[in-house]
C-alpha positions, 0 to 999 in steps of 0.5 A: 415822375415825382408826385406828392400826395401831401397837401398843405393848407395855407396858414391864415394871416393873423389879424390884429386884435383890439386896439393897435394889436393889443387885446381889449381887456376892458370896455364900458358903455355909459348911456345915462346922462351925467351933468358936469359941474362948471369948473370942476373935474368929474370922474366918469363911471365906466358902464351904466352900473358904475365903477371907475377903473378902466384897467389895473396896471403892473409896473412896466405894463404898456397900455392904450386907453380910448374914451369917446364922449357925446355931449349936449349943451356944449356951445359951439367953440366952447370946450371940455377937457378930458384926461386919464389919471392913475389911482392907488386902490384897495377895497375898503380904504380911501382911493388915492390919486397918485401924484404925477400920475395924470396924463396930458389933457385933450380938448373936445370942442363943441359944435352946433347940436350934439358934440362928439370927441375922443381922448386916447392915451398910449403909455407905459406904467412906471408905478409900483403899487404899495403893498396890498394896493393896485394901480388903476387907470381912470378918466375924468372931464372938465367943463368950463361952462355950466349946462354941459351934460355928457349923454354917452361914453364908450371906454376901451382899455388894452394892455400888453 
C-alpha cells in the first residue's frame, strides 16, 4: 500500500490584467466641462489636473488606448470625431506633432440628452524619438457644430 503525504495546492489560473491582458500604465479621468470649438481639433487633457500624454512609446512598443467621452449639446444625428495622435516631446521646448503619426478617427453620434462614445486604438509604435525627446500618445476631438461640451472623459493606456 502506497500513501503519499505530499500535498499540492492547485495553481491559481492567472487572470488577464488591464486591457486585453496588457497592464494599464496610465489612466486619467476628466470631470471638468470643456467646450469644443466648432470646426477645430481640440486636444483633451488627461485628468482634471491637466497634462495631455496618455503614454510614452519606445520604437516597437505595442499598445492599446481607450478613451470614453460624455457630451452635452451634441444634437441627435450630429457627430464629433475622436482620434489618437503622436507627438515628439521634450520639457522646455515646443511639442511637435509627428507627420504621419495620426491614427484613424472614429465618429461619436449624438443622441437625445447626454451622448456617450468611446474610441479605442491598438497599434505598434514605429517611431524612434529624436535625441533627448520622447514619443507621446495624445487624444483630440473635432466638433462640426457649435455648442458642444464634453463633460467627462476617461482614458486608459496599456502597453506590452
